[in-house]
C-alpha positions in Angstrom: 0.8 -7.6 -6.9 -2.9 -8.1 -6.4 -3.5 -4.6 -5.3 -2.0 -3.2 -8.6 -4.5 -5.3 -10.6 -7.3 -4.1 -8.4 -6.3 -0.5 -8.9 -6.2 -1.0 -12.7 -9.7 -2.5 -12.7 -11.0 0.3 -10.4 -9.4 3.0 -12.6 -10.9 1.4 -15.8 -14.3 1.6 -14.0 -13.9 5.2 -13.1 -13.5 4.6 -9.4 -11.2 6.9 -7.4 -8.0 4.9 -6.8 -6.4 7.1 -4.2 -6.8 4.7 -1.3 -5.8 1.7 -3.4 -2.6 3.5 -4.5 -1.7 4.4 -0.9 -2.4 0.8 0.1 -0.2 -0.6 -2.7 2.6 1.8 -1.8 2.5 0.7 1.9 2.8 -2.9 0.9 5.7 -2.1 -1.4 7.4 -0.3 1.4 6.9 -3.2 3.7 8.4 -5.7 1.2 11.4 -3.3 0.7 11.8 -3.1 4.5 12.0 -6.9 4.7 8.5 -7.6 6.0 7.4 -9.7 3.0 7.0 -12.9 5.1 5.3 -11.1 8.0 1.6 -10.4 8.6 0.0 -7.2 7.4 0.0 -6.0 11.0 3.8 -5.5 10.7 3.1 -2.6 8.4 1.9 -0.5 11.3 5.6 0.1 12.2 6.0 1.8 8.8 3.0 4.1 9.5 4.2 4.9 13.0 7.6 6.0 11.6 6.1 8.0 8.7 7.0 11.7 8.7 4.0 14.0 8.6 3.4 15.8 5.3 2.5 19.5 5.1 
């Protein structure tokens, strides 16, 4: 996945990869939910259904 390669490059450069890791996780969840052929906007439904963390 492109985002994984970008995260590796960022980490090697000393850049904080927190947002890249979260982004990659969201895309993985979307693919697992069967949204792989849909646009990125389909991922919003995953965010809306996300349980809050304490």
